[in-house]
Each structure stands twice: as C-alpha cells, then as structure tokens.
C-alpha positions as CSV (number, residue, x, y, z in Angstrom):
1,M,0.0,0.0,0.0
2,N,1.4,3.3,-1.1
3,I,1.1,5.3,2.2
4,V,3.7,8.0,1.8
5,G,3.7,9.4,5.3
6,L,2.0,11.9,7.7
7,D,0.0,14.6,6.1
8,S,-1.3,16.2,9.3
9,L,-1.8,16.0,13.0
10,V,-5.0,17.5,14.5
11,F,-5.1,18.7,18.1
12,G,-8.0,19.9,20.3
13,V,-6.3,22.2,22.8
14,D,-7.1,24.2,25.9
15,D,-5.4,27.4,24.8
16,V,-5.8,28.0,21.1
17,A,-3.9,31.3,21.0
18,Q,-0.9,29.9,22.9
19,C,-0.6,26.8,20.6
20,C,-0.9,28.9,17.5
21,Q,1.8,31.2,18.6
22,Y,4.0,28.2,19.6
23,L,3.8,26.6,16.1
24,T,4.4,30.0,14.4
25,D,7.5,30.5,16.5
26,Y,8.6,26.9,15.8
27,G,8.8,28.1,12.2
28,L,5.7,26.7,10.5
29,I,3.6,28.8,8.1
30,P,0.3,29.9,9.5
31,H,-2.9,29.4,7.4
32,N,-6.4,30.6,8.1
33,V,-5.6,31.4,11.7
34,S,-8.4,32.8,13.9
35,E,-9.6,32.6,17.5
36,A,-10.9,29.2,16.5
37,G,-7.5,27.8,15.6
38,G,-5.6,27.3,12.3
39,E,-3.3,25.2,10.2
40,F,0.5,25.4,10.4
41,K,2.4,24.1,7.4
42,G,5.8,22.9,6.5
43,L,7.3,23.7,3.1
44,D,5.8,20.6,1.5
45,G,2.3,21.3,2.7
46,T,2.2,18.8,5.7
47,S,0.8,20.4,8.8
48,V,-0.4,20.6,12.3
49,V,-4.0,21.7,12.8
50,I,-5.1,23.5,16.0
51,K,-8.7,23.7,17.2
52,A,-10.4,24.3,20.6
53,R,-10.9,21.2,22.7
54,D,-14.7,21.6,22.4
55,D,-14.8,22.2,18.6
56,S,-17.7,20.1,17.4
57,S,-15.9,19.2,14.1
58,L,-13.3,17.2,15.9
59,P,-13.4,13.4,16.5
60,A,-14.1,12.3,20.1
61,P,-11.1,12.7,22.4
62,L,-9.1,9.9,23.9
63,P,-10.1,8.8,27.4
64,T,-6.9,10.4,28.8
65,A,-5.7,14.0,28.9
66,S,-4.0,13.7,25.5
67,M,-5.0,16.5,23.1
68,I,-4.4,14.6,19.8
69,R,-7.6,14.1,17.9
70,K,-6.6,12.7,14.5
71,T,-3.5,11.5,12.7
72,V,-3.9,11.9,8.9
73,Y,-1.7,9.9,6.5
74,G,-1.2,10.8,2.9
75,V,-1.4,8.1,0.2
76,G,0.0,8.2,-3.3
77,D,-3.1,6.9,-5.3
78,R,-6.7,6.0,-5.0
79,D,-5.9,2.3,-5.3
80,T,-4.3,2.6,-1.9
81,L,-7.5,4.0,-0.3
82,V,-9.4,1.1,-1.8
83,A,-6.9,-1.4,-0.5
84,I,-6.9,0.1,3.0
85,K,-10.7,0.0,3.2
86,A,-10.8,-3.6,1.9
87,E,-8.2,-4.7,4.4
88,L,-9.6,-3.1,7.5
89,T,-13.4,-3.3,6.9
90,P,-13.8,-6.9,8.2
91,D,-12.6,-5.9,11.7
92,F,-13.0,-2.1,11.9
93,E,-15.5,0.5,11.0
94,V,-14.0,2.4,8.0
95,I,-15.9,5.6,7.2
96,E,-15.6,7.2,3.8
97,L,-15.9,11.0,4.2
98,A,-17.5,13.5,1.8
99,D,-14.0,14.4,0.4
100,G,-13.2,10.8,-0.4
101,S,-10.8,10.3,2.5
102,L,-11.1,7.4,4.9
103,E,-11.4,7.5,8.7
104,V,-10.9,4.6,11.1
105,T,-10.0,4.2,14.7
106,D,-7.0,2.0,15.5
107,P,-7.0,-0.6,18.4
108,N,-5.8,2.0,20.9
109,G,-8.4,4.6,20.1
110,F,-6.3,6.9,17.8
111,V,-8.5,8.2,15.0
112,L,-6.7,7.9,11.7
113,G,-7.4,9.6,8.4
114,F,-6.2,8.4,5.0
115,Q,-6.3,10.8,2.0
116,L,-4.6,11.5,-1.3
117,T,-1.4,13.2,-0.1
118,V,-1.1,17.0,0.1
119,R,2.7,16.7,-0.1
120,E,4.4,18.8,-2.7
121,P,8.1,18.4,-3.8
122,V,10.6,20.5,-1.9
123,N,13.2,21.6,-4.3
124,L,15.9,22.8,-1.9
125,P,19.4,21.5,-1.4
126,A,20.3,19.7,1.8
127,E,23.2,20.7,3.9
128,K,26.5,19.4,2.5
129,I,29.9,19.2,4.1
130,N,33.6,19.3,3.0
131,A,36.1,16.8,4.4
132,P,39.4,15.4,3.2
133,G,38.5,12.9,0.5
134,D,35.0,14.3,-0.2
135,N,34.5,18.0,-0.8
136,G,30.7,17.8,-1.0
137,R,30.0,21.5,-0.6
138,G,32.7,22.6,-3.0
139,V,34.9,25.6,-3.6
140,N,33.7,29.1,-2.6
141,V,30.4,27.7,-1.3
142,L,29.9,28.9,2.3
143,G,28.7,26.6,5.0
144,G,28.4,28.9,8.0
145,I,25.4,31.0,6.7
146,I,23.1,32.6,9.3
147,D,19.5,32.0,8.3
148,P,17.1,34.2,10.2
149,K,14.0,32.4,8.9
150,I,14.1,28.6,8.9
151,V,10.9,26.9,7.8
152,P,10.6,23.2,8.6
153,R,10.4,21.1,5.5
154,S,8.1,18.2,6.1
155,L,6.2,16.4,8.9
156,S,8.5,13.5,9.8
157,H,7.0,11.2,12.4
158,V,4.8,10.8,15.5
159,V,5.4,8.7,18.6
160,Y,2.5,7.2,20.5
161,F,2.1,5.9,24.0
162,V,0.2,2.6,23.7
163,P,-0.9,-0.1,26.2
164,D,-0.1,-3.1,23.9
165,K,2.8,-2.8,21.5
166,A,2.2,-6.2,19.8
167,R,-1.4,-5.5,19.0
168,T,-0.5,-2.0,17.7
169,E,2.3,-3.4,15.5
170,A,0.0,-6.0,14.0
171,F,-2.6,-3.4,13.1
172,Y,-0.1,-1.2,11.2
173,A,1.5,-4.2,9.6
174,R,-1.9,-4.9,8.0
175,I,-1.7,-1.6,6.1
176,G,1.8,-2.0,4.9
177,F,4.0,-0.6,7.7
178,S,7.2,-2.5,8.3
179,V,9.5,-2.7,11.3
180,V,12.9,-0.9,10.6
181,D,14.4,-1.2,14.1
182,R,13.1,-2.2,17.5
183,F,13.6,-1.3,21.2
184,T,12.6,-4.6,22.6
185,N,11.4,-3.2,25.9
186,L,9.5,-0.3,24.3
187,G,8.3,-0.9,20.8
188,P,9.2,-0.8,17.1
189,F,10.1,2.0,14.6
190,M,7.9,1.5,11.6
191,R,7.7,3.0,8.1
192,P,4.9,2.7,5.5
193,A,5.7,1.3,2.1
194,G,5.6,4.7,0.3
195,T,8.6,6.2,2.0
196,H,12.3,5.3,2.8
197,D,12.4,7.4,5.9
198,H,13.7,5.3,8.9
199,H,10.3,5.7,10.6
200,T,7.1,7.6,10.4
201,L,5.7,5.9,13.5
202,F,7.2,4.8,16.7
203,F,5.3,3.6,19.8
204,I,6.2,3.1,23.4
205,E,4.3,0.5,25.5
206,T,3.0,2.3,28.7
207,P,0.1,1.9,31.1
208,E,-3.4,2.7,29.7
209,H,-3.6,6.0,31.6
210,M,-0.7,7.4,29.5
211,L,-2.4,6.7,26.1
212,G,-1.5,9.6,23.8
213,V,1.3,11.2,21.9
214,E,4.9,11.6,23.2
215,H,6.2,13.8,20.4
216,F,6.0,14.8,16.8
217,T,8.7,16.4,14.6
218,F,9.4,18.1,11.3
219,H,12.5,17.5,9.1
220,L,14.9,20.4,8.6
221,G,17.5,20.8,5.9
222,G,20.5,19.6,8.0
223,P,22.2,19.8,11.4
224,T,23.1,23.5,11.0
225,E,19.5,24.5,10.4
226,L,18.5,22.4,13.4
227,M,21.0,24.1,15.7
228,Q,20.0,27.5,14.5
229,A,16.3,26.9,14.7
230,G,16.6,25.3,18.1
231,K,18.7,28.1,19.5
232,A,16.2,30.7,18.1
233,F,13.4,28.8,19.8
234,V,15.2,28.9,23.1
235,D,15.8,32.6,22.7
236,K,12.1,33.1,22.3
237,G,11.6,31.6,25.8
238,Y,10.6,28.0,25.0
239,E,11.9,25.2,27.2
240,S,14.3,22.7,25.8
241,F,13.5,19.1,26.9
242,W,16.2,16.9,25.3
243,G,19.1,17.8,23.0
244,P,20.5,18.9,20.8
245,G,22.0,15.5,19.9
246,R,21.9,12.7,17.5
247,H,20.0,9.4,17.7
248,I,21.5,6.0,16.9
249,F,18.4,4.3,15.4
250,G,17.6,6.6,12.5
251,S,20.8,8.6,12.9
252,N,18.7,11.8,12.9
253,W,19.8,14.8,14.7
254,F,17.3,15.9,17.4
255,W,16.2,18.7,19.6
256,Y,13.0,18.3,21.7
257,F,11.0,21.1,23.4
258,N,8.0,21.2,25.8
259,S,4.8,22.5,24.3
260,P,1.3,23.7,25.3
261,M,-0.2,20.8,23.3
262,G,0.7,18.3,26.0
263,V,3.4,16.7,23.8
264,H,7.1,17.3,23.1
265,V,7.8,18.9,19.7
266,E,11.1,18.0,18.0
267,Y,13.3,19.4,15.2
268,D,15.0,16.6,13.3
269,A,17.5,16.4,10.4
270,D,19.5,13.9,8.4
271,M,17.5,10.7,9.0
272,D,18.6,7.4,7.6
273,L,16.7,6.0,4.6
274,H,15.9,2.3,4.2
275,D,14.3,-0.1,1.8
276,D,13.0,-3.7,2.1
277,A,16.6,-5.1,1.9
278,W,17.3,-3.6,5.4
279,Q,17.6,-6.0,8.3
280,P,16.0,-4.6,11.4
281,R,18.2,-4.2,14.5
282,A,16.9,-4.8,18.0
283,C,18.0,-3.9,21.5
284,D,16.7,-2.7,24.8
285,A,16.2,1.1,25.0
286,S,18.7,2.9,27.2
287,A,20.6,6.2,27.3
288,D,23.5,4.5,25.5
289,A,21.2,3.0,22.8
290,S,19.0,6.1,22.1
291,Q,21.6,8.8,21.5
292,L,25.0,8.9,19.8
293,F,25.7,12.1,21.7
294,N,23.7,14.8,23.5
295,F,24.8,18.4,24.2
296,T,24.0,20.8,27.0
297,L,23.0,24.2,25.8
298,V,25.0,27.1,27.1
299,P,24.9,30.8,26.1
300,K,27.0,32.1,23.3
301,W,30.6,32.7,24.3
302,M,33.7,34.0,22.6
303,P,37.4,33.6,23.4
304,G,38.4,36.2,25.9
305,G,35.0,36.3,27.4
306,D,34.0,35.1,30.9
307,P,33.8,31.3,30.7
308,H,31.3,31.3,33.5
C-alpha cells in the first residue's frame, strides 16, 4: 500500500492562541488562523492543525488528557485508499468521508485519516559538508550561513504511548507498515511502504492512563538548520527538553521542546533511509542506545570572554 507518510496531526487544545503562537515561533507557516484555531504548514504542505478542545468538528477525544484528535496519513493513489478500506473493513468501522478520504480508529483509540497526499516536492538542497576525500559542498560555497527564517520542510514522524505494542504493531502491519528497528522493551520503529524514511511511526508501551502522543517532529535541511532553529526557539523563551543531539536508530539529529499541546515537539535532520533489503536491529532502550551524543545548551561565548 502506497502510504507515503504523515499529512497532518490534528489537536483539540485548551489554549488555542498559545498553541498557534508556539507553532508559528517553531517556524511553520500559518494558514487561516483565527480565534478558533488554524493550520500550520511545512514547506511541502504537511501540517499541524489546532482547534479548541470543544470544537464540534473534531473526533471524540481519547479517554486520557491527551490532546491529539486525529492522525492523517497521505497516500499516493486512490488504489491505496481502496486497499486500506478492503483490508480493515472486516474488523474495523471504516468511514468514507465526503471528500473521499477514509477515517478509522486503531485498536488504541487513535483516530486515523487516509487521503490523497497533500505533499508537494521540496526543491531545496540539503546541507553538504567538506572533508578530506569528499568536498561535498565545493569551492567558494559557504557553509556557515546565518539563516534568520528557517521553515521546517516536512512532517516527519509521530510517537504514540500505547498499552499493547504487539497489538499495535499487528494493526499497522496490515496496512503495509514494516519494522525498521526495535527497542525490545518499548516498541518498534515503523515506516509505511511509500517512504524510505527510517520511521514515520514509533510507539512506546505504557500503562493505559498514559495513552496519547509523546512527540512529533518536522524534518529540517540539516544539522546547522536544526542548531540555528533550536537556539532561536530557546531565545524566544521556549523550554528545551532533550538535546541537541543525534540518535542511533535513524541517525537523525534531534532537539526536543516542551509545548502547550501536551506533547514534546522536536526538530530533526538527516534521517537514515531504508528499503526492504534492510535487516532490522533490536536492543533494549537505554541512554546509550538512544543517543549517539547529547549536548548541553550554554549561552553564546567567545574567546576572551568570561567562561562562567
């Protein structure tokens, strides 16, 4: 099934204005923003949608405090919508909405949407480096450019808290998600068939009262963009949660922040790509297994200045 990745995450929140400001400061492009909410897009059209918790257009909330209301996946063709409906209908209620998209609730209670993808190509170069033996950036091409306005490129992945990782894995495998790597004590990293990204979905087995989203993230153009965007976010007063650093599974650079949506929000960059020839790795999650390295943020400093 040609599911290409996340198109949108929809939240029903307590403080609409605060969440809209947060996503704008994060770097997403605001669309149709009002007191009722709005949509916040990356460069390829993928987005986060904010609405008030009591907005009647939203699906029912989870039985926990989680504010996620819908996870929308984009597919590459109508045949995939037909295949998803045929696969899930024997065991789940699959609703065909007026716009032709599908809606179904997974075994945990997460409402999922499937639609022809909104993703548009992003025709921008990625960050390149020079090193002895491989001058990838080239002569007279500067690497240390200050970019005052970094816009996230694409909605990368979402991480769920679920009470039963085996049942959750089985559901997503039915619609073409495959395991790329696995933390044996937490859960698998999974990618749908329409992308080579290391993962679009990761889930962590937790008690039922924690059901919800741990974090979501957008891809940036490289580590330098991530460091600049993250530092700018800190300078605007937002609280860093974890990072900056680099993961081992996926190899992506990361920087996580607290948010008013009840989830962590990450910047990521330079994720591994895999196809069906890849052999999944497995290990228990630990600090040593989850991060190649992790920095501690300090204020800007220059030689000759006070090191304290």
